[in-house]
C-alpha positions in Angstrom: 0.0 0.0 0.0 1.0 3.6 -0.4 2.2 5.6 2.5 -0.7 6.7 4.7 -3.0 3.8 3.5 -2.3 1.3 6.2 -4.7 -1.3 7.6 -4.9 0.6 10.8 -6.0 3.7 8.9 -8.7 1.8 7.1 -10.4 0.3 10.1 -9.5 2.8 12.9 -11.7 2.0 15.9 -12.5 5.7 16.6 -16.1 7.2 16.5 -15.2 9.0 13.3 -13.9 6.0 11.4 -15.4 2.8 12.9 -16.1 -0.2 10.6 -19.2 -1.2 12.5 -20.8 1.7 14.4 -20.4 4.2 11.5 -20.1 2.6 8.1 -20.5 6.0 6.4 -17.6 7.3 8.4 -15.5 4.3 7.5 -16.3 4.9 3.9 -15.2 8.5 4.1 -12.1 7.5 5.9 -11.1 5.0 3.2 -12.2 7.4 0.4 -9.7 9.9 1.6 -7.1 7.2 1.4 -8.0 6.5 -2.2 -7.8 10.2 -3.0 -4.3 10.3 -1.7 -3.4 7.3 -3.8 -4.8 8.9 -6.9 -6.3 12.4 -6.8 -9.8 12.6 -8.4 -10.5 8.9 -7.9 -12.2 9.2 -4.5 -15.6 8.8 -6.2 -14.6 5.2 -7.2 -13.9 4.4 -3.5 -17.1 6.1 -2.4 -19.2 4.0 -4.8 -17.5 0.8 -3.7 -18.1 1.5 0.0 -21.6 2.8 -0.6 -22.6 -0.5 -2.0 -20.9 -2.3 0.9 -22.7 -0.1 3.3 -26.1 -0.8 1.8 -25.5 -4.6 2.0 -24.4 -4.4 5.6 -27.2 -2.1 6.7 -29.7 -4.5 5.1 -28.2 -7.5 6.9 -28.2 -5.5 10.1 -31.9 -4.6 9.8 -33.1 -8.0 8.7 -31.2 -10.1 11.2 -31.3 -8.0 14.4 -34.1 -5.6 15.1 -32.9 -5.2 18.7 -29.5 -4.0 19.9 -26.7 -6.6 19.6 -25.3 -8.1 22.7 -21.6 -7.5 23.2 -20.5 -10.9 21.9 -22.5 -10.6 18.7 -21.3 -7.0 18.1 -17.7 -8.1 18.4 -18.2 -11.0 16.1 -20.0 -9.0 13.5 -17.5 -6.2 13.9 -14.7 -8.6 12.9 -16.6 -9.8 9.8 -17.4 -6.3 8.7 -13.8 -5.0 9.4 -12.5 -7.8 7.2 -14.9 -6.9 4.4 -13.9 -3.2 4.6 -10.3 -4.1 4.6 -10.8 -6.4 1.5 -12.5 -3.7 -0.5 -10.1 -1.0 0.6 -7.1 -3.2 -0.4 -8.7 -3.7 -3.7 -8.9 0.1 -4.2 -5.2 0.3 -3.2 -4.2 -2.4 -5.7 -6.1 -0.7 -8.6 -5.0 2.9 -7.6 -1.5 2.3 -6.4 1.0 -0.5 -5.6 -0.3 -3.9 -4.7 -0.7 -4.6 -1.0 0.5 -8.2 -1.6 1.4 -10.3 -4.6 -1.8 -12.4 -4.0 -4.7 -12.6 -6.4 -7.4 -10.0 -5.5 -11.0 -10.9 -6.3 -13.2 -7.9 -7.3 -16.6 -7.2 -8.8 -18.3 -5.0 -11.3 -21.9 -4.6 -12.5 -23.5 -5.4 -15.8 -26.2 -3.1 -17.2 -28.8 -5.6 -15.9 -27.5 -5.2 -12.4 -25.9 -8.7 -12.2 -22.4 -9.1 -10.8 -19.3 -9.7 -12.8 -16.7 -11.5 -10.7 -13.2 -10.8 -11.8 -9.6 -11.1 -10.5 -6.3 -9.2 -10.8 -3.0 -10.7 -9.9 -0.2 -8.1 -10.0 2.3 -10.9 -9.6 5.2 -8.5 -8.8 5.3 -5.1 -7.2 6.5 -3.1 -10.1 5.4 0.6 -10.3 4.4 0.1 -13.9 3.0 -3.1 -15.5 1.2 -4.4 -18.6 -2.0 -6.3 -18.4 -2.4 -9.9 -19.5 -6.0 -11.0 -20.0 -6.5 -14.8 -19.8 -9.7 -16.1 -21.2 -10.6 -19.6 -20.1 -12.3 -22.2 -22.4 -15.7 -23.8 -22.4 -17.8 -24.8 -19.4 -18.5 -23.3 -16.0 -15.4 -24.1 -14.1 -14.3 -20.9 -12.4 -11.1 -19.3 -13.8 -9.9 -19.3 -10.2 -9.8 -23.1 -10.3 -8.6 -23.6 -13.8 -5.1 -25.1 -13.9 -4.5 -23.8 -17.4 -4.9 -20.2 -16.0 -2.1 -20.8 -13.5 0.1 -22.2 -16.3 -0.6 -19.2 -18.6 0.3 -16.7 -15.9 3.9 -17.7 -16.2 4.0 -16.5 -19.8 4.5 -12.9 -18.7 5.5 -13.0 -15.1 6.0 -9.2 -14.8 2.5 -8.5 -16.1 -0.7 -8.1 -14.0 -3.0 -11.0 -14.9 -6.8 -10.3 -15.2 -9.4 -13.1 -15.4 -13.2 -12.7 -15.6 -15.8 -15.3 -14.6 -18.6 -16.0 -17.0 -22.2 -15.0 -16.4 -23.6 -17.3 -13.8 -20.2 -18.4 -12.4 -18.8 -17.5 -9.0 -15.2 -17.8 -8.0 -16.0 -20.4 -5.4 -18.2 -22.6 -7.5 -17.4 -26.3 -7.7 -19.6 -27.9 -10.4 -19.6 -31.6 -10.5 -19.8 -31.5 -14.3 -18.4 -28.2 -15.5 -19.1 -29.1 -19.1 -22.8 -30.2 -18.7 -24.0 -29.5 -15.2 -23.9 -25.7 -15.0 -26.4 -23.4 -13.3 -29.6 -22.2 -14.8 -28.3 -18.7 -14.8 -25.3 -19.8 -16.8 -27.4 -21.4 -19.5 -29.8 -18.4 -19.6 -27.2 -15.7 -20.1 -23.7 -17.1 -21.0 -22.6 -16.3 -24.6 -19.3 -15.3 -26.2 -20.7 -11.8 -26.8 -21.5 -11.5 -23.1 -18.0 -12.4 -22.3 -16.7 -9.7 -24.6 -18.9 -7.1 -22.9 -17.8 -8.2 -19.5 -14.1 -8.0 -20.5 -14.6 -4.5 -21.8 -16.3 -3.4 -18.6 -13.5 -4.8 -16.4 -10.7 -3.4 -18.6 -12.4 0.0 -18.5 -11.9 -0.1 -14.7 -8.4 -1.6 -14.8 -6.9 0.5 -17.5 -7.3 3.7 -15.5 -5.0 2.4 -12.8 -1.8 4.5 -12.6 0.3 1.3 -12.6 -0.8 0.3 -16.1 1.9 1.0 -18.6 -0.2 0.9 -21.8 0.6 -2.7 -22.8 -2.3 -5.1 -23.1 -2.0 -8.8 -24.1 -5.0 -11.0 -24.8 -4.7 -14.8 -24.6 -7.6 -17.2 -25.0 -7.9 -21.0 -25.5 -10.8 -22.9 -27.0 -14.0 -20.8 -26.4 -11.7 -18.2 -24.8 -9.9 -17.9 -28.1 -13.2 -16.9 -29.7 -13.8 -14.4 -27.0 -10.4 -12.7 -27.4 -10.8 -12.8 -31.2 -14.0 -10.7 -30.9 -12.6 -8.6 -28.1 -9.3 -7.7 -29.8 -10.5 -5.1 -32.3 -12.5 -3.4 -29.6 -9.6 -2.8 -27.1 -6.5 -2.2 -29.2 -4.2 -4.8 -27.7 -0.4 -5.0 -27.9 -0.5 -8.7 -28.8 -3.0 -11.5 -29.2 -2.6 -15.3 -28.7 -5.3 -17.6 -29.9 -4.9 -21.3 -28.8 -6.9 -24.3 -30.1 -9.7 -22.1 -31.4 -9.5 -21.6 -35.2 -11.5 -18.3 -35.5 -13.2 -19.1 -38.8 -15.7 -17.4 -41.1 -18.7 -19.5 -40.0 -19.0 -21.7 -36.9 -22.1 -23.2 -38.5 -19.9 -24.7 -41.3 -16.8 -25.4 -39.1 -18.9 -27.3 -36.6 -19.8 -30.0 -39.1 -16.1 -30.6 -39.9 -15.4 -31.3 -36.2 -18.1 -33.7 -35.2 -18.9 -37.3 -36.2 -21.0 -37.8 -39.3 -24.1 -38.8 -37.4 -24.0 -35.5 -35.4 -23.3 -33.4 -38.5 -26.4 -34.9 -40.1 -28.5 -33.6 -37.3 -26.9 -30.2 -37.1 -29.1 -28.4 -39.7 -32.4 -29.4 -38.0 -31.0 -28.4 -34.6 -29.7 -25.1 -36.0 -33.2 -24.4 -37.3 -34.6 -24.9 -33.8 -32.0 -22.6 -32.4 -32.8 -19.9 -34.9 -36.5 -20.1 -34.0 -35.8 -19.7 -30.3 -32.5 -17.8 -30.1 -32.7 -16.6 -26.5 -33.7 -19.9 -25.0 -31.8 -21.6 -22.2 -32.5 -25.0 -23.8 -29.2 -26.9 -24.3 -27.8 -28.9 -27.2 -24.2 -30.1 -27.4 -23.4 -28.7 -24.0 -24.4 -25.1 -24.7 -27.6 -23.2 -24.6 -29.6 -22.1 -27.7 -28.7 -18.6 -26.8 -25.0 -19.4 -26.9 -25.3 -21.2 -30.3 -27.3 -18.3 -31.8 -24.6 -15.9 -30.8 -21.8 -17.7 -32.6 -23.3 -19.7 -35.5 -22.8 -17.0 -38.2 -20.4 -14.6 -36.6 -17.3 -14.0 -38.7 -14.4 -14.3 -36.3 -11.9 -14.1 -39.1 -13.1 -10.6 -39.9 -12.5 -9.7 -36.3 -8.9 -10.7 -36.2 -8.2 -9.3 -39.7 -9.2 -5.9 -38.3 -6.5 -6.1 -35.6 -3.1 -4.4 -36.3 -1.3 -6.0 -33.3 0.8 -9.2 -33.7 -1.4 -12.3 -33.5 -0.3 -15.8 -32.8 -2.6 -18.6 -33.8 -1.7 -22.0 -32.4 -3.4 -25.1 -33.8 -3.1 -28.9 -33.3 -3.4 -31.0 -36.4 -5.6 -33.6 -34.7 -7.8 -31.1 -32.9 -11.4 -32.4 -32.9 -12.8 -29.3 -31.2 -11.4 -26.6 -33.4 -11.1 -27.4 -37.1 -7.6 -27.4 -38.5 -9.2 -26.6 -41.9 -10.6 -23.4 -40.4 -7.2 -22.5 -38.9 -5.5 -22.9 -42.2 -8.2 -20.8 -43.9 -7.5 -18.0 -41.4 -3.8 -18.2 -42.3 -4.6 -18.1 -46.0 -7.0 -15.2 -45.6 -4.3 -13.1 -43.9 -1.9 -13.9 -46.7 -4.4 -13.0 -49.4 -5.2 -9.7 -47.6 -1.5 -8.9 -47.6 -1.5 -8.8 -43.8 1.8 -9.2 -42.0 0.8 -9.5 -38.4 -0.2 -13.2 -38.2 2.1 -16.0 -37.0 0.6 -19.4 -37.5 1.8 -22.6 -35.8 0.3 -26.0 -36.5 1.7 -28.9 -34.6 1.6 -32.2 -36.4 -0.2 -34.9 -34.4 -1.3 -32.6 -31.5 -4.9 -32.5 -30.3 -7.1 -29.9 -28.7 -5.2 -30.2 -25.4 -1.8 -30.2 -27.1 -1.2 -33.9 -26.6 0.7 -35.8 -29.3 -0.3 -39.0 -31.1 1.1 -41.1 -28.3 -1.0 -39.3 -25.6 1.9 -37.4 -24.1 1.2 -33.8 -23.1 3.2 -31.2 -25.0 1.4 -28.2 -23.5 4.4 -27.0 -21.5 6.7 -27.0 -24.5 4.0 -25.1 -26.5 3.7 -22.6 -23.7 7.5 -22.0 -23.6 7.4 -21.2 -27.3 4.5 -18.8 -26.8 6.4 -17.1 -24.0 9.4 -16.6 -26.3 7.1 -15.2 -29.1 5.5 -12.8 -26.6 8.9 -11.7 -25.2 10.0 -10.7 -28.7 6.9 -8.7 -29.5 5.7 -7.2 -26.3 9.0 -5.9 -24.9 8.5 -2.3 -23.7 6.4 -1.2 -26.7 3.2 0.7 -25.9 1.2 -0.8 -28.8 1.5 -3.5 -31.4 0.5 -1.6 -34.5 3.8 -2.0 -36.3 4.3 -5.1 -38.5 7.6 -6.7 -39.2 8.6 -9.5 -41.5 8.8 -12.0 -38.6 5.0 -11.7 -38.1 4.0 -12.8 -41.5 1.7 -15.7 -41.8 3.9 -18.8 -41.5 3.5 -22.3 -42.8 2.4 -25.1 -40.6 4.9 -26.5 -38.2 5.5 -30.1 -39.1 
């Protein structure tokens, strides 16, 4: 924390700044701390603590109409103090230096009032850092419990890592079947477009932090690759990595190339049902009709073609979840358009999880190569608009 923003200051047990007896005073106390961290940003702190105050007052009124006994007051005081400290530390992390190197869990609000759960891990206490957005793949496993997220953080150890949970997913969720047993809220609202909107809202909050140095790297795998493909032209990144995704011209067509013939034969009739009820939470193939309607005819290739930053597209030849034909088509489309900012890697015999034909995982080797690619292109540049010969669309790696 910055000087003058200590834990003692945030929860001072005096009448003017008491975390239990005067939540308004506690808010003002911490707001003044935020103003010292970054002049003009006190309103951000006030909004955060105003929301906290409303929640705690509601809990207080509903649970205890009479005065608390001393033991209850003390216990509740400890809980509320902990909540105030957590929110205040979050403000300090966004406005100044990180209080610790641990991941901080934060929230934002969508236009419909629902909560976006997101996390930032500064990793190191550098005064200036880039931002690495990691977009997880399909399903409702929280990003906080995704082992691929932890692996990907090591790609840029000096960057702050931002992850965002999907609509209907909380950081502490533990679904028994994260690919087919998600919540009703998840199936009713989760789409790739919703993910993009959530990332943009979170980045709007994060990018005003004084520690951000202007560099923004997007990395997504599987469904996350589709999300960053659509997000990239809307946030002007420094570099983009798309892993096991193949952002093609038409998911409708690409899907039939990835599935067994009997499933492909049913696809058109199912797509017709989806188009007749595009906002439905009914599921097919592990996703809701709403999710399918959002991606079926979206041109993800057009999205990435409109990005000037260096793009790395990583594809396994045996990938049954992302069509290698689509990936090759993206490579060819960049070449035909005379674009110089795509690097294409295709690994012979590798599948969606980057396992080779013998079943051995090669993901760590692939990630090491990605780290080297990023190190060459990110460096200390503030943007990735300049093309160089090394970024030209490459032939498949065999």
